[in-house]
Structure formats: C-alpha cells, structure tokens
C-alpha positions in Angstrom: 18.0 -164.7 -86.7 15.8 -161.9 -88.0 17.5 -158.6 -88.7 14.9 -156.9 -86.5 15.4 -158.3 -83.1 11.9 -158.0 -81.9 12.7 -160.3 -79.0 15.4 -158.0 -77.6 13.4 -157.4 -74.4 15.1 -157.7 -71.0 12.4 -160.2 -70.0 13.0 -162.5 -73.0 16.6 -163.5 -72.6 19.2 -164.2 -70.1 21.1 -160.9 -69.3 23.7 -162.1 -66.8 25.8 -163.7 -69.5 27.8 -160.9 -71.3 28.6 -163.2 -74.3 25.8 -165.6 -75.0 22.2 -164.4 -75.2 19.5 -166.7 -76.4 16.0 -165.9 -77.4 13.1 -168.2 -76.7 13.6 -169.9 -80.1 17.2 -170.8 -79.2 18.8 -168.3 -81.6 22.1 -166.9 -80.5 22.5 -163.2 -80.4 26.2 -162.5 -81.3 26.1 -158.7 -80.6 27.9 -157.8 -77.4 26.1 -155.8 -74.8 26.9 -152.1 -74.9 28.8 -151.1 -71.8 30.0 -154.7 -71.1 32.9 -154.5 -68.7 36.0 -156.0 -70.4 37.2 -157.3 -67.0 34.4 -159.9 -67.2 36.4 -161.7 -69.9 38.9 -164.3 -69.0 41.7 -163.0 -71.1 43.1 -159.7 -72.5 42.7 -160.6 -76.2 40.9 -158.1 -78.4 38.3 -160.6 -79.4 36.1 -163.1 -77.7 34.4 -166.2 -79.2 30.7 -167.1 -79.0 29.4 -170.6 -78.8 28.7 -170.5 -82.5 32.4 -170.0 -83.2 32.1 -166.5 -84.5 34.6 -163.9 -83.2 33.3 -160.8 -81.5 35.2 -157.7 -80.7 35.2 -156.6 -77.2 33.1 -153.5 -76.6 35.5 -150.6 -76.0 33.1 -148.6 -73.9 34.8 -147.4 -70.7 33.2 -149.1 -67.6 30.8 -146.8 -65.6 30.9 -144.1 -68.2 27.5 -142.4 -69.0 26.1 -142.4 -72.5 27.9 -139.7 -74.6 24.7 -137.7 -75.1 24.1 -137.7 -71.3 27.7 -137.0 -70.3 27.8 -134.0 -67.9 29.9 -132.4 -65.2 28.4 -130.9 -62.1 29.3 -127.7 -60.2 30.2 -129.7 -57.1 32.6 -131.8 -59.2 34.3 -128.7 -60.7 34.7 -127.3 -57.1 36.5 -130.5 -56.2 38.7 -130.3 -59.2 39.5 -126.6 -58.7 39.2 -125.8 -55.0 40.7 -122.3 -55.3 38.7 -121.2 -58.3 36.4 -118.2 -58.5 32.9 -119.5 -57.7 31.2 -117.3 -60.4 33.7 -118.5 -63.0 32.9 -122.1 -62.1 29.2 -121.5 -62.4 29.7 -120.2 -65.9 32.1 -123.0 -66.7 29.6 -125.7 -65.6 26.8 -124.2 -67.7 28.9 -123.7 -70.8 30.7 -127.0 -70.6 27.5 -129.0 -70.3 26.0 -126.9 -73.2 28.9 -127.3 -75.6 31.6 -130.0 -74.8 29.9 -133.0 -76.3 29.6 -131.1 -79.6 33.4 -130.9 -79.6 34.0 -134.5 -79.0 34.4 -134.5 -75.2 32.0 -137.2 -74.0 33.8 -139.2 -71.3 35.7 -138.5 -68.1 39.2 -139.1 -69.5 38.8 -136.6 -72.3 37.3 -134.1 -69.9 40.2 -134.6 -67.5 42.8 -133.9 -70.2 40.9 -130.8 -71.4 40.4 -129.4 -67.8 44.0 -130.0 -66.8 45.1 -127.9 -69.7 42.5 -125.2 -69.3 42.9 -125.2 -65.6 46.6 -124.5 -65.9 46.1 -121.7 -68.4 43.6 -119.9 -66.2 45.3 -120.3 -62.9 42.9 -122.9 -61.7 39.9 -121.0 -63.1 40.5 -117.9 -61.0 39.3 -116.2 -64.2 37.3 -117.4 -67.2 39.7 -116.3 -69.8 43.1 -114.7 -70.2 44.8 -112.1 -72.4 48.5 -112.7 -73.1 50.6 -110.7 -70.7 53.5 -109.1 -72.5 54.9 -107.2 -69.5 58.3 -108.9 -69.9 61.4 -107.8 -68.0 64.6 -107.5 -69.9 65.7 -110.9 -68.6 62.3 -112.3 -69.4 62.6 -111.3 -73.1 66.0 -112.9 -73.3 64.8 -116.2 -71.9 61.4 -116.4 -73.6 62.2 -114.8 -77.0 65.9 -115.3 -77.5 65.2 -115.8 -81.2 64.1 -112.1 -81.5 66.0 -110.2 -78.8 69.7 -109.9 -77.9 71.4 -108.7 -74.8 73.8 -106.4 -76.7 74.0 -105.2 -80.2 76.8 -106.9 -82.2 79.6 -104.6 -83.4 78.7 -105.3 -87.0 75.2 -105.6 -88.4 74.4 -106.1 -92.0 72.1 -103.8 -93.8 69.4 -106.4 -94.1 69.4 -107.4 -90.4 67.3 -105.8 -87.7 68.6 -106.2 -84.2 66.3 -105.8 -81.2 68.2 -105.2 -77.9 66.1 -106.5 -75.0 67.1 -103.6 -72.8 65.3 -101.2 -75.2 62.0 -103.0 -74.9 61.8 -105.0 -71.6 60.7 -103.8 -68.2 63.4 -102.4 -66.0 63.9 -99.7 -63.4 62.6 -96.4 -64.9 61.1 -98.2 -68.0 57.8 -100.0 -68.5 57.7 -102.9 -70.9 56.9 -101.8 -74.4 54.2 -104.4 -74.8 52.8 -103.4 -78.2 56.3 -103.2 -79.7 57.2 -106.6 -78.2 54.1 -108.2 -79.7 54.7 -106.7 -83.1 58.4 -107.9 -83.1 57.5 -111.4 -82.0 54.3 -112.0 -83.9 54.1 -109.2 -86.4 55.4 -111.0 -89.5 54.1 -114.6 -88.9 50.8 -116.5 -88.3 49.2 -114.3 -90.9 50.0 -111.1 -89.1 51.1 -108.0 -91.1 52.4 -105.7 -88.3 49.4 -106.7 -86.2 51.1 -108.8 -83.6 49.6 -106.9 -80.7 46.0 -106.9 -82.1 46.2 -110.7 -82.5 48.1 -111.6 -79.3 46.9 -114.5 -77.2 43.3 -114.4 -75.9 40.9 -116.9 -74.5 41.5 -120.0 -72.3 44.2 -121.4 -74.6 45.3 -117.9 -75.8 44.4 -118.1 -79.5 47.2 -116.3 -81.2 47.8 -114.9 -84.7 45.5 -113.5 -87.4 45.3 -116.9 -89.2 43.9 -118.6 -86.1 41.5 -115.7 -85.3 40.1 -115.9 -88.8 39.7 -119.7 -88.7 37.9 -119.5 -85.4 35.8 -116.5 -86.4 34.6 -118.2 -89.6 33.8 -121.3 -87.6 31.9 -119.3 -84.9 29.9 -117.3 -87.4 28.9 -120.4 -89.3 27.9 -122.4 -86.3 26.9 -119.9 -83.6 26.3 -116.3 -84.4 26.9 -114.8 -87.8 26.7 -111.3 -86.4 29.9 -111.6 -84.3 33.0 -110.9 -86.3 35.8 -112.1 -84.0 38.5 -111.2 -86.5 37.7 -107.5 -86.2 36.6 -107.6 -82.5 39.1 -110.0 -81.1 38.6 -108.8 -77.5 35.3 -110.8 -77.4 37.4 -114.0 -77.1 38.7 -112.7 -73.8 35.7 -110.8 -72.6 32.9 -113.2 -73.3 33.2 -116.4 -71.1 31.1 -118.5 -73.4 33.0 -117.6 -76.5 36.3 -118.1 -74.6 35.3 -121.6 -73.7 34.0 -122.4 -77.3 37.4 -121.2 -78.6 39.2 -123.6 -76.2 36.9 -126.5 -77.1 37.4 -125.8 -80.8 41.2 -125.6 -80.4 41.3 -128.8 -78.3 39.2 -130.7 -80.8 41.3 -129.5 -83.8 44.7 -129.9 -82.2 44.3 -132.7 -79.7 41.2 -134.9 -80.3 41.6 -135.1 -84.1 45.3 -136.0 -83.7 45.4 -138.2 -80.6 43.3 -141.2 -79.8 42.9 -140.4 -76.1 43.0 -143.6 -74.0 44.4 -144.7 -70.6 47.9 -144.6 -72.1 47.7 -141.0 -73.2 50.1 -138.8 -71.2 49.7 -135.3 -70.1 53.0 -134.5 -71.7 51.7 -135.6 -75.1 48.5 -133.5 -74.8 50.5 -130.5 -73.6 52.8 -130.8 -76.6 49.7 -130.4 -78.8 48.3 -127.5 -76.9 51.4 -125.3 -76.6 54.1 -127.0 -78.6 56.2 -127.5 -75.5 56.1 -128.6 -71.9 55.5 -125.2 -70.2 53.9 -125.7 -66.8 53.9 -129.5 -67.1 54.2 -130.0 -63.4 51.0 -128.1 -62.7 49.1 -129.6 -65.6 50.0 -133.1 -64.4 49.0 -132.3 -60.8 45.6 -131.0 -62.0 45.1 -134.1 -64.2 45.9 -136.4 -61.3 43.5 -134.5 -58.9 40.7 -134.7 -61.4 41.1 -138.4 -62.2 41.2 -139.3 -58.5 37.9 -137.6 -57.9 36.3 -139.0 -61.1 36.9 -142.6 -60.0 
C-alpha cells in the first residue's frame, strides 16, 4: 500500500466495517477508524486482528466525544450543571472556558466534569467567579482546622525556643473579631516561600492559590503566555478580582496537579482528584454530587 493513501475517500471503500477497509485494488488498510466505538468489537481485549493477521490497537477515543479542537461547553449546559449559580458568572465562565480549557488539556467531557466538580465546590456552585480565603475563624474553628499551630491553653512550661499561640487570643469570639492577618501569618508565614507574608499570599482564585512560591510560579507562567505587563506576585488581588485570570489560574493548577499526575479515565474517582486538588477530602460529598449531576447531563 502506498504511504499516501490517495484512495482514502469515503466513496472508494466500504465504511461500515470498522476493521477491514479495502481500496479498489484490494489492498487492506490496517489503520483503525478514528472514533470507532469499542463496543463494536466482539471482545474486550486491547487489540484486534485484521484479516491480514496484523494486530491493531483499539482506538481509545471516547464514543460520541467531539474532536479535541472543537470541544466546547454551552451556557445552557452550565446552567444545568449549576442551577443555583449567578447568571453573570456563568456567562463569563462559558466564554473563558471555551477560550482556554483546551490549551490546558481539558478536551473531553470526563476531564471537564472532574474540573467543574472541583471548581463548582470551591465557588459555592459558581455563585461567584472567584474566592479569597476566609480567615474569619472562631476559636473552635482555629482549634479544629489549625490544631498544629494553635492550642486551647498555654502549657505550664514553655521552652525559650517555642512559641505558643493560644486560639482564644486570635479566634473570633464574643467581644473579639478574628485577627485574620495574624492568623494567616502564623499559619502560612514561614512556609511555601513566605517570609512573614502569609496574609498577602493567602488563598485566592477558584482553587485558592496559596503561598508566595505558587504565586510566583503562576505569575511567571502568566506573564510568559498571556500578559507580560501583569505582575501577579506583586498584585495578587488580580487572581481574585479578574474572572479570566481566576479561571486561568485554576486551569493551570488543575493541569499541573491533576492532569499531569493522573490519567483520567472512567475509573478515576472524585476522591482521587480531590486529593490532588486540596490534599484531603474536604467537601467530598458536595464534589461527588456535582460530578454525578454533570455526568448525568453530559450523557
């Protein structure tokens, strides 16, 4: 067979056979059709065999998925996925998703469902386009969330090298507002590249980008690929205030921490993706509910 298949015209060969295609000269084309439905095969093996005896890999393309460069999501679909969302937020989301998501590796329904289930949870069902970390913790909230950093009562003896932070001195209680800047500086101030800048580099964006190191990584990426005039390291509020930048930061984070580390397929669980997004299982019930709702409406 010639390398250039000049005869690959839909009128020149039989199309209704997903395995064997013959040109007018009788030559067998062993290349499987793109988009071939795996259910057409009689068994579940990873290979099929042509009449010529050569083994062919099944085409892994998900049935009924559009071509990656044509993959889009509509506003009406987003409204079905997030029925309680802010309509203006969804309009911006639809525009920006279709503009950027394919560049960050999201080019099929399954990957989109996993991304939106995470992003939807973090934004309260897209009632807002972005979030800034809320550090308005009560005393009990500090103890349950940051028990590594705060104690209920100061121990009787404290070594000279130890610093003890009593939750009651910082958390919200009757007659006292939460000391949010101090809380951020205690929790984040000496890690993730921060040097006493925990509050400045607290969580922002859809996935709440946190820590100076992460802000620098994203800022460098954004300046190189989008707008060199925007210094997100020194103007971090843009990640929360600009809906397009907020989404780009989430897509970037999702690609770096999920898509590059997990081969998403039908066996990928929401729990596994959640673990990559926030290092735990916070809000897992809601994330799973959103994912299930999206997948039912995608089919």
